[in-house]
C-alpha positions in Angstrom: 151.2 113.0 147.6 147.8 113.4 146.1 145.4 111.2 144.3 142.7 111.7 141.6 140.0 111.2 144.2 141.5 112.7 147.4 144.5 114.3 149.0 146.8 112.2 151.0 146.4 112.8 154.8 148.9 115.0 156.5 150.4 114.5 160.0 147.4 115.8 161.9 145.0 113.7 159.8 147.1 110.6 160.3 147.1 111.1 164.1 143.3 111.7 164.0 142.8 108.5 162.0 144.9 106.5 164.4 142.9 107.9 167.4 139.6 107.0 165.7 140.8 103.5 165.0 141.9 103.0 168.6 138.6 104.3 170.0 136.7 102.1 167.5 138.5 98.9 168.5 138.2 99.7 172.2 134.4 100.2 171.8 134.2 97.0 169.8 136.0 95.1 172.5 133.7 96.5 175.2 130.7 95.5 173.1 132.0 91.9 172.6 132.8 91.7 176.3 129.2 92.9 177.2 127.7 90.3 174.8 129.9 87.6 176.4 128.9 88.5 179.9 125.2 88.7 179.0 125.2 85.3 177.4 127.1 83.9 180.4 124.6 85.3 182.9 121.7 83.8 180.8 123.4 80.4 180.8 123.9 80.4 177.0 127.6 79.5 177.3 126.9 76.2 179.1 128.6 73.2 177.5 125.4 71.3 177.4 123.9 73.7 174.8 127.0 73.6 172.6 127.7 69.9 172.9 125.2 68.7 170.2 127.3 70.5 167.6 130.3 68.3 168.4 128.3 65.1 167.5 127.5 63.9 164.0 123.8 63.6 164.7 123.1 67.4 164.7 125.0 67.8 161.5 123.9 64.8 159.5 120.2 65.0 160.6 119.6 68.8 160.6 122.4 71.1 159.5 123.9 69.4 156.5 120.6 68.5 154.8 119.4 72.1 155.3 122.7 73.4 153.9 122.4 71.1 150.9 118.9 72.5 150.2 120.1 76.0 150.6 123.0 75.5 148.1 120.6 73.7 145.7 118.1 76.5 145.6 120.8 79.1 145.4 122.7 77.3 142.6 119.5 76.8 140.5 118.6 80.4 141.0 122.1 81.6 139.9 122.0 79.3 136.8 118.7 80.7 135.6 119.1 84.3 136.8 122.5 85.1 135.3 121.7 84.4 131.7 118.2 85.8 132.0 119.5 89.0 133.5 122.1 89.3 130.8 119.5 88.9 128.1 117.1 91.4 129.7 120.0 93.9 130.2 121.1 93.7 126.6 117.5 93.8 125.4 117.0 97.1 127.3 119.7 98.6 125.1 118.2 97.4 121.8 117.5 99.9 119.0 114.2 98.2 118.4 111.3 99.6 120.5 109.4 96.3 120.3 112.4 94.7 122.1 113.4 97.5 124.4 110.0 98.5 125.8 108.8 95.0 126.9 112.2 94.2 128.4 112.2 97.4 130.4 108.6 96.7 131.6 109.6 93.2 132.8 112.7 94.5 134.6 110.9 97.4 136.3 107.9 95.2 137.3 109.7 92.3 138.9 112.4 94.6 140.5 109.7 96.6 142.3 108.0 93.5 143.9 109.6 92.1 147.1 111.1 88.7 146.5 109.0 87.2 149.3 105.8 88.1 147.5 107.1 86.6 144.3 107.8 83.4 146.2 104.3 83.4 147.7 102.7 84.1 144.3 104.7 81.4 142.7 103.7 78.9 145.4 100.0 79.7 144.9 100.4 79.3 141.1 102.0 75.9 141.5 99.3 74.8 144.0 96.4 75.8 141.7 97.8 75.2 138.2 100.4 72.4 138.3 100.7 68.9 139.6 104.0 69.4 141.4 104.2 67.3 144.6 103.8 69.2 147.8 107.2 68.2 149.1 108.9 69.7 146.1 106.7 72.8 145.7 108.5 75.0 148.1 111.8 74.5 146.2 110.1 75.5 142.9 108.5 78.5 144.5 111.7 79.7 146.1 113.7 79.3 142.9 111.0 81.0 140.8 110.9 84.1 143.1 114.7 84.4 143.3 115.1 84.1 139.6 112.5 86.7 138.7 113.7 89.2 141.2 117.4 88.8 140.8 117.3 88.5 137.0 115.8 92.0 137.0 118.5 93.3 139.3 121.2 91.6 137.3 119.8 93.1 134.1 120.4 96.6 135.5 123.9 95.6 136.5 124.7 94.3 133.0 123.3 97.5 131.4 125.2 99.7 133.7 128.4 97.8 133.2 128.1 98.1 129.4 127.2 101.8 129.5 130.2 102.5 131.7 132.6 101.6 128.9 134.0 104.5 126.8 131.9 105.3 123.7 135.1 105.0 121.6 134.8 101.2 121.9 131.5 101.2 120.0 132.6 103.8 117.6 135.7 101.9 116.7 133.7 98.8 116.2 131.3 100.6 113.9 134.3 102.1 112.0 135.6 98.6 111.0 132.1 97.5 110.0 131.0 95.4 112.9 127.3 95.0 113.5 125.8 95.9 116.9 125.4 92.2 117.9 129.1 91.6 117.0 130.2 94.6 118.9 128.2 93.5 122.0 129.5 89.9 122.0 133.1 90.5 120.9 134.0 93.9 122.4 131.6 95.3 125.0 130.6 92.3 127.0 134.1 90.8 127.5 135.3 94.2 128.8 132.3 94.9 131.0 132.5 91.5 132.8 135.4 92.7 134.9 133.6 95.9 135.9 130.4 94.1 136.6 131.9 91.2 138.6 131.8 92.8 142.1 128.2 93.8 141.8 127.2 90.4 140.3 128.9 88.6 143.3 127.1 90.9 145.7 123.8 89.9 144.1 124.8 86.2 144.3 125.4 86.6 148.0 121.9 88.1 148.3 120.5 85.0 146.5 122.2 82.7 149.1 120.8 84.6 152.0 117.3 85.1 150.5 116.8 81.3 150.4 116.0 81.7 154.1 112.8 83.5 153.2 111.4 80.3 151.8 112.0 78.5 155.0 110.2 81.1 157.0 107.1 81.5 154.9 106.8 78.3 152.7 108.3 75.6 154.9 111.2 75.1 152.6 113.7 72.9 154.4 116.7 75.2 154.0 119.4 75.8 156.7 117.5 78.3 158.8 114.4 76.1 158.8 116.2 73.0 159.9 117.9 75.0 162.6 114.5 75.6 164.3 113.9 71.9 164.4 117.4 71.3 165.9 116.8 74.1 168.5 113.5 72.5 169.4 115.1 69.1 170.0 118.2 70.3 171.9 116.8 73.5 173.5 119.7 75.6 172.3 118.1 78.5 170.4 120.9 81.1 170.7 123.8 78.6 170.0 122.0 77.2 166.9 121.5 80.8 165.6 125.2 81.5 166.1 126.3 78.3 164.4 124.0 78.9 161.4 125.2 82.5 161.1 128.8 81.3 161.1 127.9 78.9 158.3 126.4 81.7 156.2 129.4 83.9 156.8 131.8 81.1 155.7 129.7 80.5 152.5 129.6 84.1 151.5 133.3 84.6 152.3 134.2 81.7 150.0 132.0 83.1 147.3 133.5 86.6 147.5 137.0 85.2 147.8 136.5 83.2 144.6 135.1 86.3 142.9 138.1 88.4 144.0 140.5 85.8 142.7 138.6 85.6 139.4 138.5 89.3 139.0 142.2 89.6 139.6 142.9 86.9 137.1 140.7 88.6 134.5 142.5 91.9 135.0 145.9 90.3 134.8 145.0 88.5 131.6 144.0 91.8 129.9 147.3 93.6 130.8 150.0 93.9 128.1 153.3 92.3 128.7 155.0 95.6 128.9 158.0 94.4 126.9 160.2 97.1 125.3 161.7 96.5 121.9 165.3 97.3 121.3 166.5 99.5 118.4 167.5 96.5 116.3 164.1 94.9 116.8 162.3 98.1 115.9 164.4 98.3 112.7 163.4 94.7 111.8 159.7 95.5 112.4 159.9 98.6 110.3 161.7 96.8 107.5 159.1 94.0 107.5 156.3 96.5 107.3 157.9 98.4 104.4 158.6 95.1 102.6 155.0 94.1 103.1 153.8 97.4 101.7 156.0 97.2 98.6 154.9 93.6 98.1 151.3 94.5 98.3 151.8 97.4 95.9 153.6 95.2 93.4 150.9 92.6 93.6 148.3 95.2 93.0 150.1 96.6 89.9 150.3 93.2 88.4 
């Protein structure tokens, strides 16, 4: 059995794949065992270091407030970056040079700058040019940097998703007299969303993780920043890193699982029912079409 992309593996290839899989899992098990033994020798598995995470104080004082700020910054960044990226992506495909060239310049400029520099520049701007309180300024700077950078990346995702559609879609829309804006909003974008969804979700995961940059450089009280305070109070640096890593993994898993569910739902909604008409139904349909044609012709002659 063959596929469009590759040939199905034969008996030798299957045995080789099984062997590679077994070797991989054995090496992975040895690596995990080595990590466990090293942590045990260093005293990082002692119950005293992990006990704070079983109490409410560590969560309500440190982890949960930090998680709330992380989700707040990520949510605000997503809300602004998604529509801005869609607008910039569509503008880059405009027939008007005065729209296409500035949009391309904005996308290429902000996409080329590291997101951390954008956060630092935004923070300096808010310090020197606005009256935003100092306790709220890190949030504004983090959101601004994330929006500018990720909107530029999302613009390219939107443009690539639209360009991946067959040209026949646009040509058919032009044939029935639709304007380009109508074609974009009614035909191209709805179809491109399904193709773009995995890449968009990957970028949203990046947004969630990049909030940690604000905690490192700007003192933004996100999850990783509050972890350092917790570790200083309980002297459990390695366990606190592990717990925060697990929280980020769970967050991103929930986000990707929801995206997978949404993508599957969108794909199923676009499928036809696949119902097959019987001969009598086909005759009824043909008779109705013929009757409609004659009725139209008679009306026209009158």
